[in-house]
C-alpha positions as CSV (number, residue, x, y, z in Angstrom):
1,X,-10.7,-7.1,-4.6
2,X,-7.2,-5.8,-5.3
3,X,-8.5,-2.4,-6.6
4,X,-10.8,-2.0,-3.6
5,X,-8.0,-2.8,-1.2
6,X,-5.7,-0.3,-3.0
7,X,-8.4,2.4,-2.8
8,X,-9.1,1.7,0.8
9,X,-5.4,2.0,1.5
10,X,-5.2,5.3,-0.4
11,X,-8.1,6.6,1.6
12,X,-6.6,5.5,5.0
13,X,-3.1,6.8,4.3
14,X,-4.3,10.0,2.5
15,X,-6.4,11.2,5.4
16,X,-3.9,10.2,8.0
17,X,-1.2,12.0,6.0
18,X,-3.3,15.1,5.8
19,X,-3.6,15.1,9.6
20,X,0.1,14.5,9.9
21,X,1.0,17.4,7.6
22,X,-1.0,19.8,9.8
23,X,0.6,18.5,13.0
24,X,4.1,18.3,11.6
25,X,4.3,21.9,10.2
26,X,2.9,23.5,13.3
27,X,5.9,25.2,15.1
28,X,8.2,23.9,16.3
29,X,8.4,21.9,13.1
30,X,8.9,18.2,13.6
31,X,7.6,15.0,15.1
32,X,5.9,15.3,18.4
33,X,3.4,13.4,20.6
34,X,0.4,14.2,18.4
35,X,2.1,13.3,15.1
36,X,3.2,10.0,16.7
37,X,-0.4,9.2,17.5
38,X,-1.5,9.9,13.9
39,X,1.4,7.8,12.6
40,X,0.3,4.9,14.9
41,X,-3.3,5.3,13.8
42,X,-2.4,5.1,10.1
43,X,0.0,2.2,10.5
44,X,-2.5,0.2,12.6
45,X,-5.3,1.0,10.2
46,X,-3.2,-0.4,7.3
47,X,-2.3,-3.5,9.3
48,X,-6.0,-4.1,10.1
49,X,-6.8,-3.9,6.4
50,X,-4.1,-6.4,5.5
51,X,-5.2,-8.8,8.3
52,X,-8.8,-8.5,7.0
53,X,-7.7,-9.3,3.4
54,X,-5.8,-12.3,4.6
55,X,-8.9,-13.4,6.5
56,X,-11.0,-13.1,3.3
57,X,-8.5,-15.1,1.3
58,X,-8.5,-17.9,3.9
59,X,-12.3,-17.8,4.0
60,X,-12.5,-18.1,0.2
61,X,-10.0,-21.0,0.3
62,X,-12.1,-22.7,2.9
63,X,-15.3,-22.3,0.8
64,X,-13.9,-23.4,-2.6
65,X,-11.5,-26.2,-1.8
66,X,-12.8,-29.7,-2.1
67,X,-10.2,-31.3,0.2
68,X,-10.5,-33.0,3.5
69,X,-12.6,-31.8,6.3
70,X,-9.4,-31.1,8.4
71,X,-7.9,-28.7,5.7
72,X,-11.2,-26.9,5.3
73,X,-11.7,-26.6,9.0
74,X,-8.2,-25.4,9.6
75,X,-8.5,-22.7,6.9
76,X,-11.9,-21.7,8.3
77,X,-10.4,-21.5,11.8
78,X,-7.6,-19.2,10.5
79,X,-10.1,-17.0,8.7
80,X,-12.2,-16.6,11.7
81,X,-9.2,-16.0,14.0
82,X,-7.9,-13.3,11.6
83,X,-11.3,-11.6,11.6
84,X,-11.4,-11.5,15.3
85,X,-7.9,-10.2,15.4
86,X,-8.8,-7.4,12.9
87,X,-12.0,-6.7,14.9
88,X,-10.1,-6.2,18.2
89,X,-7.3,-4.2,16.5
90,X,-10.0,-2.0,15.0
91,X,-11.5,-1.4,18.5
92,X,-8.0,-0.5,19.8
93,X,-7.3,1.8,16.9
94,X,-10.7,3.6,17.2
95,X,-10.3,3.9,21.0
96,X,-6.8,5.2,20.5
97,X,-7.9,7.8,18.1
98,X,-10.7,9.0,20.4
99,X,-8.2,9.0,23.3
100,X,-5.8,11.1,21.2
101,X,-8.5,13.6,20.4
102,X,-9.5,13.8,24.1
103,X,-5.9,14.3,25.1
104,X,-5.6,17.1,22.6
105,X,-8.8,18.9,23.7
106,X,-8.1,18.5,27.4
107,X,-4.5,20.0,26.9
108,X,-2.9,16.8,28.4
109,X,-0.5,16.9,25.4
110,X,0.3,20.6,26.1
111,X,3.5,20.0,28.2
112,X,7.1,20.8,27.6
113,X,7.9,17.4,26.3
114,X,5.2,17.3,23.6
115,X,5.3,21.0,22.6
116,X,9.1,21.1,22.3
117,X,9.0,18.1,19.8
118,X,11.5,16.1,21.8
119,X,10.5,13.0,19.9
120,X,11.6,14.4,16.6
121,X,14.4,16.8,17.6
122,X,15.9,15.2,20.6
123,X,18.5,17.5,22.2
124,X,17.8,20.3,19.7
125,X,14.2,20.7,20.8
126,X,12.8,24.1,21.7
127,X,9.6,25.8,22.7
128,X,7.8,28.4,20.6
129,X,6.8,31.5,22.4
130,X,5.4,33.5,19.5
131,X,4.0,32.3,16.2
132,X,4.6,35.6,14.4
133,X,7.0,34.3,11.7
134,X,5.3,30.9,11.2
135,X,1.7,32.0,10.5
136,X,2.1,31.6,6.7
137,X,3.7,28.2,7.1
138,X,0.9,27.0,9.3
139,X,-1.8,28.4,7.0
140,X,-0.2,26.8,3.9
141,X,0.1,23.5,5.6
142,X,-3.5,23.5,6.7
143,X,-4.7,24.5,3.2
144,X,-2.6,21.8,1.5
145,X,-3.8,19.2,4.0
146,X,-7.5,20.2,3.4
147,X,-6.9,20.0,-0.4
148,X,-5.2,16.6,0.0
149,X,-7.9,15.1,2.1
150,X,-10.7,16.5,0.0
151,X,-9.1,15.2,-3.2
152,X,-8.5,11.8,-1.7
153,X,-12.1,11.6,-0.5
154,X,-13.4,12.8,-3.8
155,X,-11.4,10.2,-5.7
156,X,-12.7,7.6,-3.4
157,X,-16.3,8.7,-3.8
158,X,-15.9,8.6,-7.6
159,X,-14.4,5.1,-7.3
160,X,-17.4,4.0,-5.2
161,X,-19.9,5.5,-7.7
162,X,-18.2,4.0,-10.7
163,X,-17.7,0.5,-9.3
164,X,-21.0,0.1,-7.4
165,X,-24.3,-0.5,-9.2
166,X,-27.2,0.9,-7.2
167,X,-30.7,-0.8,-7.4
168,X,-32.1,2.3,-9.1
169,X,-29.6,2.1,-11.8
170,X,-30.8,-1.4,-12.8
171,X,-34.3,-0.4,-13.8
172,X,-35.3,-0.1,-17.4
173,X,-37.3,3.1,-18.1
C-alpha cells in the first residue's frame, strides 16, 4: 500500500508541477491567479489522498480487531466519515479544476491583476506588452513540462504494469 500511495503522490504532484512550470515561466515570470489555482489543485489532491489512506487504515483496523463492538463501530464510523470527506473534497477539487479551465478559456483571468502577477510580485508587478524576448523561455518551459509530465506518466504506467497481474497473464499455455 505504501508504494502505491507514493506512486499516486508522484503522479499527482508531477503533473501539477508540469502545469505550474508552464504557467510560472510565462511572462511576466512569477505566481499569478492561474498558478495559484494549480497549486491549490495539487495540494488538495494530496490532502484527499492522505484522507483516503487514513480511511483505509481505519477500515482495516475495524475489520481485523477482535475487540468490543463499540471500538469496532467507532473505527468503522471514522473510516466511513473519512471516505465521505475525501469524496466531497474530490468533488470540490474536480469542480475547481474545471472552473479554473473555464475561467482561463473565457478570459475571466485576463485582467490587470492576474496578468501582472500581483500575487507573486506585489508592488513590483508589471504587464507584458510584447513577448519578443521571452519566446525561447516560454518554449523551453513548455518542452520541459511536457517531458516531465510524459516521464511521470510513463513511470506510473510501468509501475502499474509491473505490479498488476492481468487475467490473461495467469493462463498457462
